[in-house]
Chimera marker file (.cmm) of the C-alpha trace (Angstrom):
<marker_set name="trace">
<marker id="1" x="0.000" y="0.000" z="0.000" r="1" g="1" b="0" radius="0.5"/>
<marker id="2" x="1.386" y="3.428" z="-0.857" r="1" g="1" b="0" radius="0.5"/>
<marker id="3" x="1.115" y="6.674" z="1.065" r="1" g="1" b="0" radius="0.5"/>
<marker id="4" x="-1.515" y="8.113" z="-1.280" r="1" g="1" b="0" radius="0.5"/>
<marker id="5" x="-3.867" y="5.208" z="-0.640" r="1" g="1" b="0" radius="0.5"/>
<marker id="6" x="-3.312" y="5.473" z="3.111" r="1" g="1" b="0" radius="0.5"/>
<marker id="7" x="-3.980" y="9.215" z="2.909" r="1" g="1" b="0" radius="0.5"/>
<marker id="8" x="-7.197" y="8.630" z="0.951" r="1" g="1" b="0" radius="0.5"/>
<marker id="9" x="-8.417" y="6.056" z="3.463" r="1" g="1" b="0" radius="0.5"/>
<marker id="10" x="-7.558" y="8.485" z="6.281" r="1" g="1" b="0" radius="0.5"/>
<marker id="11" x="-9.542" y="11.258" z="4.598" r="1" g="1" b="0" radius="0.5"/>
<marker id="12" x="-12.534" y="8.974" z="4.135" r="1" g="1" b="0" radius="0.5"/>
<marker id="13" x="-12.389" y="7.859" z="7.775" r="1" g="1" b="0" radius="0.5"/>
<marker id="14" x="-12.023" y="11.494" z="8.865" r="1" g="1" b="0" radius="0.5"/>
<marker id="15" x="-15.050" y="12.489" z="6.800" r="1" g="1" b="0" radius="0.5"/>
<marker id="16" x="-17.076" y="9.648" z="8.291" r="1" g="1" b="0" radius="0.5"/>
<marker id="17" x="-16.000" y="10.690" z="11.802" r="1" g="1" b="0" radius="0.5"/>
<marker id="18" x="-17.047" y="14.296" z="11.099" r="1" g="1" b="0" radius="0.5"/>
<marker id="19" x="-20.397" y="13.095" z="9.743" r="1" g="1" b="0" radius="0.5"/>
<marker id="20" x="-21.016" y="10.921" z="12.814" r="1" g="1" b="0" radius="0.5"/>
<marker id="21" x="-20.070" y="13.844" z="15.069" r="1" g="1" b="0" radius="0.5"/>
<marker id="22" x="-22.483" y="16.174" z="13.248" r="1" g="1" b="0" radius="0.5"/>
<marker id="23" x="-25.313" y="13.655" z="13.525" r="1" g="1" b="0" radius="0.5"/>
<marker id="24" x="-24.575" y="13.215" z="17.226" r="1" g="1" b="0" radius="0.5"/>
<marker id="25" x="-24.539" y="16.990" z="17.784" r="1" g="1" b="0" radius="0.5"/>
<marker id="26" x="-27.794" y="17.408" z="15.871" r="1" g="1" b="0" radius="0.5"/>
<marker id="27" x="-29.439" y="14.778" z="18.082" r="1" g="1" b="0" radius="0.5"/>
<marker id="28" x="-28.071" y="16.460" z="21.219" r="1" g="1" b="0" radius="0.5"/>
<marker id="29" x="-29.349" y="19.866" z="20.104" r="1" g="1" b="0" radius="0.5"/>
<marker id="30" x="-32.746" y="18.385" z="19.340" r="1" g="1" b="0" radius="0.5"/>
<marker id="31" x="-32.903" y="16.722" z="22.751" r="1" g="1" b="0" radius="0.5"/>
<marker id="32" x="-31.736" y="19.918" z="24.466" r="1" g="1" b="0" radius="0.5"/>
<marker id="33" x="-34.382" y="21.964" z="22.631" r="1" g="1" b="0" radius="0.5"/>
<marker id="34" x="-37.055" y="19.515" z="23.764" r="1" g="1" b="0" radius="0.5"/>
<marker id="35" x="-35.842" y="19.714" z="27.367" r="1" g="1" b="0" radius="0.5"/>
<marker id="36" x="-35.779" y="23.527" z="27.285" r="1" g="1" b="0" radius="0.5"/>
<marker id="37" x="-39.322" y="23.638" z="25.932" r="1" g="1" b="0" radius="0.5"/>
<marker id="38" x="-40.513" y="21.111" z="28.488" r="1" g="1" b="0" radius="0.5"/>
<marker id="39" x="-38.896" y="23.093" z="31.327" r="1" g="1" b="0" radius="0.5"/>
<marker id="40" x="-40.483" y="26.315" z="30.036" r="1" g="1" b="0" radius="0.5"/>
<marker id="41" x="-43.853" y="24.605" z="29.881" r="1" g="1" b="0" radius="0.5"/>
<marker id="42" x="-43.522" y="23.235" z="33.418" r="1" g="1" b="0" radius="0.5"/>
<marker id="43" x="-42.376" y="26.612" z="34.732" r="1" g="1" b="0" radius="0.5"/>
<marker id="44" x="-45.327" y="28.340" z="33.086" r="1" g="1" b="0" radius="0.5"/>
<marker id="45" x="-47.721" y="25.836" z="34.640" r="1" g="1" b="0" radius="0.5"/>
<marker id="46" x="-46.051" y="26.474" z="37.989" r="1" g="1" b="0" radius="0.5"/>
<marker id="47" x="-46.581" y="30.247" z="37.624" r="1" g="1" b="0" radius="0.5"/>
<marker id="48" x="-50.281" y="29.819" z="36.892" r="1" g="1" b="0" radius="0.5"/>
<marker id="49" x="-50.600" y="27.346" z="39.749" r="1" g="1" b="0" radius="0.5"/>
<marker id="50" x="-49.160" y="29.992" z="42.086" r="1" g="1" b="0" radius="0.5"/>
<marker id="51" x="-51.990" y="32.314" z="41.095" r="1" g="1" b="0" radius="0.5"/>
<marker id="52" x="-54.542" y="29.572" z="41.761" r="1" g="1" b="0" radius="0.5"/>
<marker id="53" x="-52.796" y="28.590" z="44.992" r="1" g="1" b="0" radius="0.5"/>
<marker id="54" x="-53.143" y="32.129" z="46.328" r="1" g="1" b="0" radius="0.5"/>
<marker id="55" x="-56.907" y="31.904" z="45.815" r="1" g="1" b="0" radius="0.5"/>
<marker id="56" x="-57.202" y="28.417" z="47.272" r="1" g="1" b="0" radius="0.5"/>
<marker id="57" x="-55.175" y="29.283" z="50.374" r="1" g="1" b="0" radius="0.5"/>
<marker id="58" x="-57.099" y="32.462" z="51.120" r="1" g="1" b="0" radius="0.5"/>
<marker id="59" x="-60.869" y="32.369" z="50.547" r="1" g="1" b="0" radius="0.5"/>
<marker id="60" x="-61.135" y="36.069" z="51.426" r="1" g="1" b="0" radius="0.5"/>
<marker id="61" x="-58.942" y="36.804" z="48.398" r="1" g="1" b="0" radius="0.5"/>
<marker id="62" x="-61.514" y="35.103" z="46.168" r="1" g="1" b="0" radius="0.5"/>
<marker id="63" x="-64.204" y="37.419" z="47.531" r="1" g="1" b="0" radius="0.5"/>
<marker id="64" x="-61.973" y="40.463" z="47.038" r="1" g="1" b="0" radius="0.5"/>
<marker id="65" x="-61.117" y="39.340" z="43.522" r="1" g="1" b="0" radius="0.5"/>
<marker id="66" x="-64.759" y="38.828" z="42.583" r="1" g="1" b="0" radius="0.5"/>
<marker id="67" x="-65.735" y="42.235" z="43.989" r="1" g="1" b="0" radius="0.5"/>
<marker id="68" x="-62.814" y="43.969" z="42.308" r="1" g="1" b="0" radius="0.5"/>
<marker id="69" x="-63.419" y="42.402" z="38.919" r="1" g="1" b="0" radius="0.5"/>
<marker id="70" x="-66.610" y="44.398" z="38.536" r="1" g="1" b="0" radius="0.5"/>
<marker id="71" x="-65.977" y="47.560" z="40.521" r="1" g="1" b="0" radius="0.5"/>
<marker id="72" x="-62.737" y="48.703" z="42.131" r="1" g="1" b="0" radius="0.5"/>
<marker id="73" x="-64.592" y="51.407" z="44.058" r="1" g="1" b="0" radius="0.5"/>
<marker id="74" x="-66.351" y="48.628" z="46.007" r="1" g="1" b="0" radius="0.5"/>
<marker id="75" x="-63.002" y="47.756" z="47.636" r="1" g="1" b="0" radius="0.5"/>
<marker id="76" x="-61.561" y="49.410" z="50.716" r="1" g="1" b="0" radius="0.5"/>
<marker id="77" x="-57.871" y="50.489" z="50.481" r="1" g="1" b="0" radius="0.5"/>
<marker id="78" x="-56.511" y="47.216" z="51.907" r="1" g="1" b="0" radius="0.5"/>
<marker id="79" x="-58.730" y="45.124" z="49.628" r="1" g="1" b="0" radius="0.5"/>
<marker id="80" x="-57.729" y="47.326" z="46.685" r="1" g="1" b="0" radius="0.5"/>
<marker id="81" x="-54.046" y="46.666" z="47.386" r="1" g="1" b="0" radius="0.5"/>
<marker id="82" x="-54.646" y="42.922" z="47.667" r="1" g="1" b="0" radius="0.5"/>
<marker id="83" x="-56.706" y="42.935" z="44.475" r="1" g="1" b="0" radius="0.5"/>
<marker id="84" x="-54.023" y="44.895" z="42.606" r="1" g="1" b="0" radius="0.5"/>
<marker id="85" x="-51.305" y="42.498" z="43.764" r="1" g="1" b="0" radius="0.5"/>
<marker id="86" x="-53.411" y="39.517" z="42.683" r="1" g="1" b="0" radius="0.5"/>
<marker id="87" x="-53.960" y="41.103" z="39.260" r="1" g="1" b="0" radius="0.5"/>
<marker id="88" x="-50.228" y="41.747" z="39.012" r="1" g="1" b="0" radius="0.5"/>
<marker id="89" x="-49.583" y="38.058" z="39.724" r="1" g="1" b="0" radius="0.5"/>
<marker id="90" x="-51.812" y="37.219" z="36.760" r="1" g="1" b="0" radius="0.5"/>
<marker id="91" x="-50.195" y="39.843" z="34.517" r="1" g="1" b="0" radius="0.5"/>
<marker id="92" x="-46.664" y="38.757" z="35.469" r="1" g="1" b="0" radius="0.5"/>
<marker id="93" x="-47.553" y="35.136" z="34.754" r="1" g="1" b="0" radius="0.5"/>
<marker id="94" x="-48.951" y="36.180" z="31.351" r="1" g="1" b="0" radius="0.5"/>
<marker id="95" x="-45.842" y="38.272" z="30.678" r="1" g="1" b="0" radius="0.5"/>
<marker id="96" x="-43.540" y="35.375" z="31.602" r="1" g="1" b="0" radius="0.5"/>
<marker id="97" x="-45.497" y="33.066" z="29.323" r="1" g="1" b="0" radius="0.5"/>
<marker id="98" x="-45.409" y="35.666" z="26.555" r="1" g="1" b="0" radius="0.5"/>
<marker id="99" x="-41.617" y="35.960" z="26.913" r="1" g="1" b="0" radius="0.5"/>
<marker id="100" x="-41.288" y="32.202" z="26.486" r="1" g="1" b="0" radius="0.5"/>
<marker id="101" x="-43.498" y="32.292" z="23.411" r="1" g="1" b="0" radius="0.5"/>
<marker id="102" x="-41.408" y="35.119" z="21.918" r="1" g="1" b="0" radius="0.5"/>
<marker id="103" x="-38.198" y="33.205" z="22.664" r="1" g="1" b="0" radius="0.5"/>
<marker id="104" x="-39.605" y="30.124" z="20.920" r="1" g="1" b="0" radius="0.5"/>
<marker id="105" x="-39.575" y="28.050" z="24.106" r="1" g="1" b="0" radius="0.5"/>
<marker id="106" x="-43.357" y="27.566" z="23.946" r="1" g="1" b="0" radius="0.5"/>
<marker id="107" x="-45.426" y="26.848" z="20.863" r="1" g="1" b="0" radius="0.5"/>
<marker id="108" x="-48.201" y="29.414" z="20.771" r="1" g="1" b="0" radius="0.5"/>
<marker id="109" x="-49.404" y="31.925" z="18.254" r="1" g="1" b="0" radius="0.5"/>
<marker id="110" x="-47.741" y="35.305" z="18.934" r="1" g="1" b="0" radius="0.5"/>
<marker id="111" x="-50.995" y="36.855" z="20.093" r="1" g="1" b="0" radius="0.5"/>
<marker id="112" x="-52.290" y="33.941" z="22.157" r="1" g="1" b="0" radius="0.5"/>
<marker id="113" x="-51.067" y="35.157" z="25.541" r="1" g="1" b="0" radius="0.5"/>
<marker id="114" x="-51.765" y="38.809" z="24.820" r="1" g="1" b="0" radius="0.5"/>
<marker id="115" x="-55.156" y="37.815" z="23.410" r="1" g="1" b="0" radius="0.5"/>
<marker id="116" x="-56.024" y="35.869" z="26.530" r="1" g="1" b="0" radius="0.5"/>
<marker id="117" x="-54.968" y="38.830" z="28.688" r="1" g="1" b="0" radius="0.5"/>
<marker id="118" x="-57.056" y="41.092" z="26.464" r="1" g="1" b="0" radius="0.5"/>
<marker id="119" x="-60.110" y="38.880" z="27.091" r="1" g="1" b="0" radius="0.5"/>
<marker id="120" x="-59.627" y="39.366" z="30.821" r="1" g="1" b="0" radius="0.5"/>
<marker id="121" x="-59.302" y="43.117" z="30.328" r="1" g="1" b="0" radius="0.5"/>
<marker id="122" x="-62.531" y="43.335" z="28.336" r="1" g="1" b="0" radius="0.5"/>
<marker id="123" x="-64.538" y="41.018" z="30.576" r="1" g="1" b="0" radius="0.5"/>
<marker id="124" x="-63.360" y="42.395" z="33.934" r="1" g="1" b="0" radius="0.5"/>
<marker id="125" x="-63.427" y="46.180" z="34.243" r="1" g="1" b="0" radius="0.5"/>
<marker id="126" x="-61.510" y="46.145" z="37.540" r="1" g="1" b="0" radius="0.5"/>
<marker id="127" x="-58.729" y="44.097" z="35.988" r="1" g="1" b="0" radius="0.5"/>
<marker id="128" x="-58.647" y="46.497" z="33.042" r="1" g="1" b="0" radius="0.5"/>
<marker id="129" x="-58.283" y="49.427" z="35.400" r="1" g="1" b="0" radius="0.5"/>
<marker id="130" x="-55.348" y="47.767" z="37.192" r="1" g="1" b="0" radius="0.5"/>
<marker id="131" x="-53.727" y="47.072" z="33.792" r="1" g="1" b="0" radius="0.5"/>
<marker id="132" x="-54.130" y="50.715" z="32.809" r="1" g="1" b="0" radius="0.5"/>
<marker id="133" x="-52.503" y="51.816" z="36.069" r="1" g="1" b="0" radius="0.5"/>
<marker id="134" x="-49.627" y="49.311" z="35.988" r="1" g="1" b="0" radius="0.5"/>
<marker id="135" x="-48.880" y="48.519" z="32.343" r="1" g="1" b="0" radius="0.5"/>
<marker id="136" x="-45.965" y="50.953" z="32.335" r="1" g="1" b="0" radius="0.5"/>
<marker id="137" x="-44.170" y="48.482" z="34.637" r="1" g="1" b="0" radius="0.5"/>
<marker id="138" x="-44.005" y="45.989" z="31.776" r="1" g="1" b="0" radius="0.5"/>
<marker id="139" x="-41.886" y="46.057" z="28.614" r="1" g="1" b="0" radius="0.5"/>
<marker id="140" x="-43.201" y="48.155" z="25.738" r="1" g="1" b="0" radius="0.5"/>
<marker id="141" x="-43.169" y="45.106" z="23.453" r="1" g="1" b="0" radius="0.5"/>
<marker id="142" x="-45.534" y="43.252" z="25.785" r="1" g="1" b="0" radius="0.5"/>
<marker id="143" x="-47.810" y="46.299" z="26.049" r="1" g="1" b="0" radius="0.5"/>
<marker id="144" x="-47.845" y="46.529" z="22.250" r="1" g="1" b="0" radius="0.5"/>
<marker id="145" x="-48.816" y="42.864" z="21.855" r="1" g="1" b="0" radius="0.5"/>
<marker id="146" x="-51.699" y="43.340" z="24.309" r="1" g="1" b="0" radius="0.5"/>
<marker id="147" x="-52.782" y="46.482" z="22.413" r="1" g="1" b="0" radius="0.5"/>
<marker id="148" x="-52.446" y="44.609" z="19.112" r="1" g="1" b="0" radius="0.5"/>
<marker id="149" x="-54.650" y="41.827" z="20.505" r="1" g="1" b="0" radius="0.5"/>
<marker id="150" x="-57.187" y="44.431" z="21.644" r="1" g="1" b="0" radius="0.5"/>
<marker id="151" x="-57.238" y="45.997" z="18.177" r="1" g="1" b="0" radius="0.5"/>
<marker id="152" x="-57.538" y="42.590" z="16.546" r="1" g="1" b="0" radius="0.5"/>
<marker id="153" x="-60.439" y="41.740" z="18.852" r="1" g="1" b="0" radius="0.5"/>
<marker id="154" x="-62.128" y="45.095" z="18.194" r="1" g="1" b="0" radius="0.5"/>
<marker id="155" x="-61.882" y="44.591" z="14.409" r="1" g="1" b="0" radius="0.5"/>
<marker id="156" x="-63.140" y="41.010" z="14.760" r="1" g="1" b="0" radius="0.5"/>
<marker id="157" x="-66.106" y="42.189" z="16.870" r="1" g="1" b="0" radius="0.5"/>
<marker id="158" x="-66.905" y="44.965" z="14.366" r="1" g="1" b="0" radius="0.5"/>
<marker id="159" x="-66.883" y="42.456" z="11.485" r="1" g="1" b="0" radius="0.5"/>
<marker id="160" x="-69.370" y="40.201" z="13.329" r="1" g="1" b="0" radius="0.5"/>
<marker id="161" x="-72.003" y="42.959" z="13.606" r="1" g="1" b="0" radius="0.5"/>
<link id1="1" id2="2" r="1" g="1" b="0" radius="0.2"/>
<link id1="2" id2="3" r="1" g="1" b="0" radius="0.2"/>
<link id1="3" id2="4" r="1" g="1" b="0" radius="0.2"/>
<link id1="4" id2="5" r="1" g="1" b="0" radius="0.2"/>
<link id1="5" id2="6" r="1" g="1" b="0" radius="0.2"/>
<link id1="6" id2="7" r="1" g="1" b="0" radius="0.2"/>
<link id1="7" id2="8" r="1" g="1" b="0" radius="0.2"/>
<link id1="8" id2="9" r="1" g="1" b="0" radius="0.2"/>
<link id1="9" id2="10" r="1" g="1" b="0" radius="0.2"/>
<link id1="10" id2="11" r="1" g="1" b="0" radius="0.2"/>
<link id1="11" id2="12" r="1" g="1" b="0" radius="0.2"/>
<link id1="12" id2="13" r="1" g="1" b="0" radius="0.2"/>
<link id1="13" id2="14" r="1" g="1" b="0" radius="0.2"/>
<link id1="14" id2="15" r="1" g="1" b="0" radius="0.2"/>
<link id1="15" id2="16" r="1" g="1" b="0" radius="0.2"/>
<link id1="16" id2="17" r="1" g="1" b="0" radius="0.2"/>
<link id1="17" id2="18" r="1" g="1" b="0" radius="0.2"/>
<link id1="18" id2="19" r="1" g="1" b="0" radius="0.2"/>
<link id1="19" id2="20" r="1" g="1" b="0" radius="0.2"/>
<link id1="20" id2="21" r="1" g="1" b="0" radius="0.2"/>
<link id1="21" id2="22" r="1" g="1" b="0" radius="0.2"/>
<link id1="22" id2="23" r="1" g="1" b="0" radius="0.2"/>
<link id1="23" id2="24" r="1" g="1" b="0" radius="0.2"/>
<link id1="24" id2="25" r="1" g="1" b="0" radius="0.2"/>
<link id1="25" id2="26" r="1" g="1" b="0" radius="0.2"/>
<link id1="26" id2="27" r="1" g="1" b="0" radius="0.2"/>
<link id1="27" id2="28" r="1" g="1" b="0" radius="0.2"/>
<link id1="28" id2="29" r="1" g="1" b="0" radius="0.2"/>
<link id1="29" id2="30" r="1" g="1" b="0" radius="0.2"/>
<link id1="30" id2="31" r="1" g="1" b="0" radius="0.2"/>
<link id1="31" id2="32" r="1" g="1" b="0" radius="0.2"/>
<link id1="32" id2="33" r="1" g="1" b="0" radius="0.2"/>
<link id1="33" id2="34" r="1" g="1" b="0" radius="0.2"/>
<link id1="34" id2="35" r="1" g="1" b="0" radius="0.2"/>
<link id1="35" id2="36" r="1" g="1" b="0" radius="0.2"/>
<link id1="36" id2="37" r="1" g="1" b="0" radius="0.2"/>
<link id1="37" id2="38" r="1" g="1" b="0" radius="0.2"/>
<link id1="38" id2="39" r="1" g="1" b="0" radius="0.2"/>
<link id1="39" id2="40" r="1" g="1" b="0" radius="0.2"/>
<link id1="40" id2="41" r="1" g="1" b="0" radius="0.2"/>
<link id1="41" id2="42" r="1" g="1" b="0" radius="0.2"/>
<link id1="42" id2="43" r="1" g="1" b="0" radius="0.2"/>
<link id1="43" id2="44" r="1" g="1" b="0" radius="0.2"/>
<link id1="44" id2="45" r="1" g="1" b="0" radius="0.2"/>
<link id1="45" id2="46" r="1" g="1" b="0" radius="0.2"/>
<link id1="46" id2="47" r="1" g="1" b="0" radius="0.2"/>
<link id1="47" id2="48" r="1" g="1" b="0" radius="0.2"/>
<link id1="48" id2="49" r="1" g="1" b="0" radius="0.2"/>
<link id1="49" id2="50" r="1" g="1" b="0" radius="0.2"/>
<link id1="50" id2="51" r="1" g="1" b="0" radius="0.2"/>
<link id1="51" id2="52" r="1" g="1" b="0" radius="0.2"/>
<link id1="52" id2="53" r="1" g="1" b="0" radius="0.2"/>
<link id1="53" id2="54" r="1" g="1" b="0" radius="0.2"/>
<link id1="54" id2="55" r="1" g="1" b="0" radius="0.2"/>
<link id1="55" id2="56" r="1" g="1" b="0" radius="0.2"/>
<link id1="56" id2="57" r="1" g="1" b="0" radius="0.2"/>
<link id1="57" id2="58" r="1" g="1" b="0" radius="0.2"/>
<link id1="58" id2="59" r="1" g="1" b="0" radius="0.2"/>
<link id1="59" id2="60" r="1" g="1" b="0" radius="0.2"/>
<link id1="60" id2="61" r="1" g="1" b="0" radius="0.2"/>
<link id1="61" id2="62" r="1" g="1" b="0" radius="0.2"/>
<link id1="62" id2="63" r="1" g="1" b="0" radius="0.2"/>
<link id1="63" id2="64" r="1" g="1" b="0" radius="0.2"/>
<link id1="64" id2="65" r="1" g="1" b="0" radius="0.2"/>
<link id1="65" id2="66" r="1" g="1" b="0" radius="0.2"/>
<link id1="66" id2="67" r="1" g="1" b="0" radius="0.2"/>
<link id1="67" id2="68" r="1" g="1" b="0" radius="0.2"/>
<link id1="68" id2="69" r="1" g="1" b="0" radius="0.2"/>
<link id1="69" id2="70" r="1" g="1" b="0" radius="0.2"/>
<link id1="70" id2="71" r="1" g="1" b="0" radius="0.2"/>
<link id1="71" id2="72" r="1" g="1" b="0" radius="0.2"/>
<link id1="72" id2="73" r="1" g="1" b="0" radius="0.2"/>
<link id1="73" id2="74" r="1" g="1" b="0" radius="0.2"/>
<link id1="74" id2="75" r="1" g="1" b="0" radius="0.2"/>
<link id1="75" id2="76" r="1" g="1" b="0" radius="0.2"/>
<link id1="76" id2="77" r="1" g="1" b="0" radius="0.2"/>
<link id1="77" id2="78" r="1" g="1" b="0" radius="0.2"/>
<link id1="78" id2="79" r="1" g="1" b="0" radius="0.2"/>
<link id1="79" id2="80" r="1" g="1" b="0" radius="0.2"/>
<link id1="80" id2="81" r="1" g="1" b="0" radius="0.2"/>
<link id1="81" id2="82" r="1" g="1" b="0" radius="0.2"/>
<link id1="82" id2="83" r="1" g="1" b="0" radius="0.2"/>
<link id1="83" id2="84" r="1" g="1" b="0" radius="0.2"/>
<link id1="84" id2="85" r="1" g="1" b="0" radius="0.2"/>
<link id1="85" id2="86" r="1" g="1" b="0" radius="0.2"/>
<link id1="86" id2="87" r="1" g="1" b="0" radius="0.2"/>
<link id1="87" id2="88" r="1" g="1" b="0" radius="0.2"/>
<link id1="88" id2="89" r="1" g="1" b="0" radius="0.2"/>
<link id1="89" id2="90" r="1" g="1" b="0" radius="0.2"/>
<link id1="90" id2="91" r="1" g="1" b="0" radius="0.2"/>
<link id1="91" id2="92" r="1" g="1" b="0" radius="0.2"/>
<link id1="92" id2="93" r="1" g="1" b="0" radius="0.2"/>
<link id1="93" id2="94" r="1" g="1" b="0" radius="0.2"/>
<link id1="94" id2="95" r="1" g="1" b="0" radius="0.2"/>
<link id1="95" id2="96" r="1" g="1" b="0" radius="0.2"/>
<link id1="96" id2="97" r="1" g="1" b="0" radius="0.2"/>
<link id1="97" id2="98" r="1" g="1" b="0" radius="0.2"/>
<link id1="98" id2="99" r="1" g="1" b="0" radius="0.2"/>
<link id1="99" id2="100" r="1" g="1" b="0" radius="0.2"/>
<link id1="100" id2="101" r="1" g="1" b="0" radius="0.2"/>
<link id1="101" id2="102" r="1" g="1" b="0" radius="0.2"/>
<link id1="102" id2="103" r="1" g="1" b="0" radius="0.2"/>
<link id1="103" id2="104" r="1" g="1" b="0" radius="0.2"/>
<link id1="104" id2="105" r="1" g="1" b="0" radius="0.2"/>
<link id1="105" id2="106" r="1" g="1" b="0" radius="0.2"/>
<link id1="106" id2="107" r="1" g="1" b="0" radius="0.2"/>
<link id1="107" id2="108" r="1" g="1" b="0" radius="0.2"/>
<link id1="108" id2="109" r="1" g="1" b="0" radius="0.2"/>
<link id1="109" id2="110" r="1" g="1" b="0" radius="0.2"/>
<link id1="110" id2="111" r="1" g="1" b="0" radius="0.2"/>
<link id1="111" id2="112" r="1" g="1" b="0" radius="0.2"/>
<link id1="112" id2="113" r="1" g="1" b="0" radius="0.2"/>
<link id1="113" id2="114" r="1" g="1" b="0" radius="0.2"/>
<link id1="114" id2="115" r="1" g="1" b="0" radius="0.2"/>
<link id1="115" id2="116" r="1" g="1" b="0" radius="0.2"/>
<link id1="116" id2="117" r="1" g="1" b="0" radius="0.2"/>
<link id1="117" id2="118" r="1" g="1" b="0" radius="0.2"/>
<link id1="118" id2="119" r="1" g="1" b="0" radius="0.2"/>
<link id1="119" id2="120" r="1" g="1" b="0" radius="0.2"/>
<link id1="120" id2="121" r="1" g="1" b="0" radius="0.2"/>
<link id1="121" id2="122" r="1" g="1" b="0" radius="0.2"/>
<link id1="122" id2="123" r="1" g="1" b="0" radius="0.2"/>
<link id1="123" id2="124" r="1" g="1" b="0" radius="0.2"/>
<link id1="124" id2="125" r="1" g="1" b="0" radius="0.2"/>
<link id1="125" id2="126" r="1" g="1" b="0" radius="0.2"/>
<link id1="126" id2="127" r="1" g="1" b="0" radius="0.2"/>
<link id1="127" id2="128" r="1" g="1" b="0" radius="0.2"/>
<link id1="128" id2="129" r="1" g="1" b="0" radius="0.2"/>
<link id1="129" id2="130" r="1" g="1" b="0" radius="0.2"/>
<link id1="130" id2="131" r="1" g="1" b="0" radius="0.2"/>
<link id1="131" id2="132" r="1" g="1" b="0" radius="0.2"/>
<link id1="132" id2="133" r="1" g="1" b="0" radius="0.2"/>
<link id1="133" id2="134" r="1" g="1" b="0" radius="0.2"/>
<link id1="134" id2="135" r="1" g="1" b="0" radius="0.2"/>
<link id1="135" id2="136" r="1" g="1" b="0" radius="0.2"/>
<link id1="136" id2="137" r="1" g="1" b="0" radius="0.2"/>
<link id1="137" id2="138" r="1" g="1" b="0" radius="0.2"/>
<link id1="138" id2="139" r="1" g="1" b="0" radius="0.2"/>
<link id1="139" id2="140" r="1" g="1" b="0" radius="0.2"/>
<link id1="140" id2="141" r="1" g="1" b="0" radius="0.2"/>
<link id1="141" id2="142" r="1" g="1" b="0" radius="0.2"/>
<link id1="142" id2="143" r="1" g="1" b="0" radius="0.2"/>
<link id1="143" id2="144" r="1" g="1" b="0" radius="0.2"/>
<link id1="144" id2="145" r="1" g="1" b="0" radius="0.2"/>
<link id1="145" id2="146" r="1" g="1" b="0" radius="0.2"/>
<link id1="146" id2="147" r="1" g="1" b="0" radius="0.2"/>
<link id1="147" id2="148" r="1" g="1" b="0" radius="0.2"/>
<link id1="148" id2="149" r="1" g="1" b="0" radius="0.2"/>
<link id1="149" id2="150" r="1" g="1" b="0" radius="0.2"/>
<link id1="150" id2="151" r="1" g="1" b="0" radius="0.2"/>
<link id1="151" id2="152" r="1" g="1" b="0" radius="0.2"/>
<link id1="152" id2="153" r="1" g="1" b="0" radius="0.2"/>
<link id1="153" id2="154" r="1" g="1" b="0" radius="0.2"/>
<link id1="154" id2="155" r="1" g="1" b="0" radius="0.2"/>
<link id1="155" id2="156" r="1" g="1" b="0" radius="0.2"/>
<link id1="156" id2="157" r="1" g="1" b="0" radius="0.2"/>
<link id1="157" id2="158" r="1" g="1" b="0" radius="0.2"/>
<link id1="158" id2="159" r="1" g="1" b="0" radius="0.2"/>
<link id1="159" id2="160" r="1" g="1" b="0" radius="0.2"/>
<link id1="160" id2="161" r="1" g="1" b="0" radius="0.2"/>
</marker_set>
């Protein structure tokens, strides 16, 4: 066997090794992507469970929340603060979920989270008032997606009539 043949065999083996390495890396990246998405999904569920847990652990909060949903003026200052903090828990959970959607860690339509939040804003005047008072605490991009969902909903409602 001459050196050229040995060199050719070495190049072929090297190419095969590179190919195997690339396939292995592709599989690892795919598995890592799945794990990241699964962790994001579990974390999002955990956030929403925290909101529910607050209600379950404190029945008076449920009453405050129900009163505040319709009319913030029906709440005394302490109840108003508790209601606002509960609304902020919901908004922060929606924002966190929206961030994961934007990062590609969760598979949702871009407007799904903002659209869901918009539904809450339209259906619960007290919640809408808290959003109006606190939305400046959230990134402009998130505010814009909520506004975009509101506009989309308004156009959709106008087309139905």
